[in-house]
C-alpha positions as CSV (number, residue, x, y, z in Angstrom):
1,M,-132.3,-57.9,-48.4
2,L,-129.8,-60.4,-49.8
3,L,-127.2,-57.7,-50.6
4,G,-127.6,-55.6,-47.5
5,D,-126.3,-52.1,-47.9
6,L,-124.2,-53.0,-51.0
7,I,-126.7,-51.3,-53.4
8,T,-127.0,-48.0,-51.6
9,E,-123.3,-47.8,-50.4
10,D,-120.8,-49.5,-52.8
11,L,-122.5,-50.6,-56.0
12,A,-121.7,-47.4,-57.9
13,C,-118.0,-47.8,-57.2
14,I,-118.1,-51.4,-58.2
15,V,-119.8,-50.6,-61.5
16,A,-117.3,-47.8,-62.2
17,S,-114.4,-50.1,-61.3
18,V,-115.4,-52.7,-63.9
19,F,-116.3,-50.1,-66.6
20,D,-114.5,-51.0,-69.8
21,G,-115.4,-47.9,-71.9
22,D,-118.6,-49.2,-73.3
23,F,-121.5,-46.9,-72.3
24,Q,-124.3,-49.0,-73.7
25,P,-124.7,-51.4,-70.8
26,L,-124.4,-48.6,-68.2
27,Q,-126.9,-46.4,-69.9
28,A,-129.3,-49.3,-70.4
29,L,-129.1,-49.9,-66.7
30,V,-129.9,-46.3,-65.9
31,E,-132.7,-46.0,-68.4
32,N,-134.5,-49.3,-67.8
33,P,-137.7,-48.8,-65.8
34,D,-137.9,-52.5,-64.9
35,V,-134.6,-52.3,-62.9
36,C,-134.6,-51.5,-59.2
37,E,-134.6,-47.7,-58.9
38,Y,-131.7,-47.8,-56.4
39,V,-129.6,-49.8,-58.8
40,R,-130.4,-47.3,-61.6
41,S,-129.4,-44.5,-59.3
42,C,-126.1,-46.2,-58.6
43,G,-125.6,-46.3,-62.4
44,L,-125.9,-42.6,-62.4
45,R,-123.5,-42.2,-59.5
46,S,-121.0,-44.3,-61.2
47,Y,-120.6,-41.5,-63.7
48,L,-119.4,-39.4,-60.8
49,C,-116.9,-42.1,-59.9
50,L,-115.6,-42.2,-63.4
51,L,-115.4,-38.4,-63.6
52,Q,-113.5,-38.1,-60.3
53,N,-110.9,-40.7,-61.4
54,G,-110.3,-39.2,-64.8
55,L,-111.9,-42.0,-66.8
56,L,-114.6,-39.6,-68.2
57,P,-114.4,-36.0,-69.1
58,R,-116.8,-33.6,-67.5
59,D,-118.4,-32.7,-70.8
60,A,-119.4,-36.4,-71.3
61,V,-121.1,-36.6,-67.9
62,S,-122.7,-33.2,-68.4
63,G,-123.9,-34.2,-71.9
64,Y,-125.5,-37.5,-70.7
65,F,-127.2,-35.9,-67.7
66,T,-128.5,-33.2,-70.0
67,E,-130.0,-35.8,-72.3
68,L,-131.6,-37.5,-69.4
69,M,-133.1,-34.3,-68.0
70,R,-134.4,-33.2,-71.4
71,G,-136.3,-36.4,-72.3
72,K,-134.1,-39.4,-72.5
73,L,-135.1,-40.5,-69.0
74,G,-138.6,-41.6,-70.1
75,D,-140.2,-42.7,-66.9
76,D,-141.1,-40.7,-63.9
77,N,-139.5,-42.8,-61.1
78,Q,-139.0,-40.4,-58.2
79,V,-135.9,-42.1,-56.9
80,V,-134.0,-41.9,-60.2
81,W,-135.2,-38.4,-61.0
82,S,-134.4,-37.1,-57.5
83,N,-130.8,-38.5,-57.6
84,L,-130.3,-37.2,-61.2
85,A,-131.4,-33.7,-60.1
86,I,-129.1,-33.9,-57.0
87,Y,-126.1,-34.9,-59.1
88,C,-126.8,-32.1,-61.6
89,G,-126.8,-29.7,-58.8
90,A,-123.7,-31.2,-57.2
91,L,-121.8,-30.8,-60.5
92,G,-122.9,-27.2,-60.9
93,L,-124.8,-27.8,-64.2
94,A,-126.4,-24.3,-64.2
95,H,-127.8,-24.7,-67.7
96,L,-130.2,-27.4,-66.3
97,I,-131.8,-25.2,-63.6
98,P,-135.0,-24.9,-65.6
99,E,-135.2,-28.6,-66.0
100,I,-134.5,-29.2,-62.3
101,Q,-137.3,-26.8,-61.3
102,A,-139.7,-28.4,-63.8
103,A,-138.9,-31.8,-62.4
104,Y,-139.7,-30.7,-58.9
105,R,-142.8,-28.8,-60.0
106,D,-144.1,-31.9,-61.9
107,G,-143.6,-34.2,-58.9
108,R,-140.8,-36.2,-60.6
109,C,-138.4,-35.2,-57.8
110,D,-139.1,-35.8,-54.1
111,S,-138.0,-33.2,-51.6
112,M,-137.3,-36.1,-49.2
113,F,-134.0,-36.7,-51.0
114,D,-133.1,-33.0,-51.2
115,R,-134.9,-29.7,-51.3
116,E,-135.4,-27.9,-54.6
117,D,-133.9,-24.6,-53.4
118,R,-130.7,-26.3,-52.3
119,V,-130.3,-28.3,-55.5
120,V,-131.0,-25.2,-57.7
121,W,-128.6,-23.1,-55.6
122,Q,-125.8,-25.6,-56.0
123,A,-126.4,-25.9,-59.7
124,G,-126.1,-22.1,-60.1
125,N,-123.1,-21.7,-57.7
126,G,-120.5,-24.0,-58.9
127,G,-121.9,-27.2,-57.4
128,D,-121.1,-29.1,-54.2
129,P,-117.4,-29.4,-53.4
130,D,-118.0,-32.6,-51.4
131,W,-119.5,-34.6,-54.3
132,K,-116.3,-36.7,-54.5
133,I,-116.4,-38.0,-50.9
134,E,-117.8,-41.5,-51.8
135,A,-116.7,-41.8,-55.4
136,E,-113.4,-43.8,-55.2
137,L,-112.6,-46.7,-57.5
138,I,-111.8,-50.1,-56.0
139,E,-108.1,-50.7,-56.6
140,D,-107.4,-53.4,-53.9
141,V,-110.2,-55.9,-53.9
142,I,-108.6,-58.2,-51.4
143,G,-107.9,-55.3,-49.0
144,M,-111.4,-54.0,-49.3
145,T,-113.1,-57.3,-48.8
146,R,-110.7,-58.8,-46.2
147,N,-112.9,-57.6,-43.3
148,W,-116.3,-58.5,-44.9
149,H,-118.3,-60.7,-42.6
150,C,-118.8,-63.3,-45.3
151,F,-115.1,-63.9,-45.5
152,E,-114.4,-64.1,-41.8
153,P,-114.2,-67.5,-40.1
154,K,-117.3,-68.1,-38.2
155,P,-116.8,-68.3,-34.4
156,P,-118.1,-71.3,-32.6
157,P,-121.6,-71.0,-31.1
158,P,-121.7,-69.1,-27.8
159,S,-122.8,-72.1,-25.8
160,T,-119.9,-74.2,-27.1
161,A,-117.4,-71.4,-26.4
162,R,-118.8,-71.0,-22.9
163,R,-118.6,-74.7,-22.2
164,A,-115.0,-74.8,-23.5
165,N,-113.9,-72.1,-21.1
166,L,-116.0,-73.2,-18.2
167,K,-113.9,-74.5,-15.3
168,I,-116.0,-76.8,-13.2
169,P,-114.8,-77.0,-9.6
170,R,-114.3,-80.5,-8.2
171,F,-115.6,-81.1,-4.7
172,S,-114.3,-84.0,-2.6
173,A,-116.5,-85.0,0.3
174,P,-114.7,-86.5,3.4
175,P,-115.1,-90.2,3.8
176,V,-118.1,-91.3,5.8
177,S,-117.4,-93.6,8.8
178,P,-120.0,-96.3,9.6
179,I,-121.9,-95.6,12.7
180,G,-121.0,-98.0,15.4
181,R,-122.7,-98.7,18.7
182,S,-120.8,-98.2,22.0
183,A,-123.3,-100.2,24.0
184,P,-125.5,-103.3,23.3
185,K,-128.9,-102.8,21.8
186,I,-131.7,-102.4,24.4
187,G,-134.8,-104.4,23.7
188,R,-138.2,-103.0,24.3
189,N,-139.0,-105.4,27.1
190,D,-135.6,-105.1,28.8
191,P,-135.2,-103.1,32.0
192,C,-134.8,-99.5,31.3
193,P,-131.1,-98.5,31.8
194,C,-132.2,-95.4,33.8
195,G,-132.7,-97.6,36.8
196,S,-136.5,-97.1,37.2
197,A,-137.1,-100.8,37.3
198,K,-139.7,-100.4,34.4
199,K,-139.4,-101.9,31.0
200,Y,-137.6,-99.8,28.5
201,K,-140.8,-99.5,26.3
202,K,-142.7,-98.1,29.3
203,C,-140.0,-95.7,30.4
204,C,-137.3,-94.0,28.3
205,G,-138.3,-95.9,25.1
206,A,-141.9,-94.8,25.2
């Protein structure tokens, strides 16, 4: 995927960080069935980011989630519905327990994301105290992106780096002296130097 883990990890915080108070684009993102379901879910989670950072009151978030659960979320996308139910449980929206149970019963929520009994229990018991863990706004863009791979200088290819650091030993061979003869060359028909009185080719040169 072109954006890697951005959609599932940081997009909600990015959306919340650029929120200018106009709910219409954000709600259009959440409610549009033609948009990627994970992007729509990040639109939902951005409400948690805004709530945590004091940019939205709890009543506004609860009111919008209630509208979605009670008919405003028109399609049956399991990813969006499952995340909506989870966020309602995490915020402790007990008045939505019947809607949460109906969504699981009708197959709009998938237990793969979270079990119905857990979501319902959280909704009725004050919510999940850890819902704020990944809901921080981006205040220092440079600091956040400084270590992103796309902004880091690319290292040279491994082969080039290896060649640059490779020290090749230099070998120097000793000089080769020409082979000289200490005695005159013996012809094949000359007397053999061993003293046998035979020709060299018939004796030691055979």
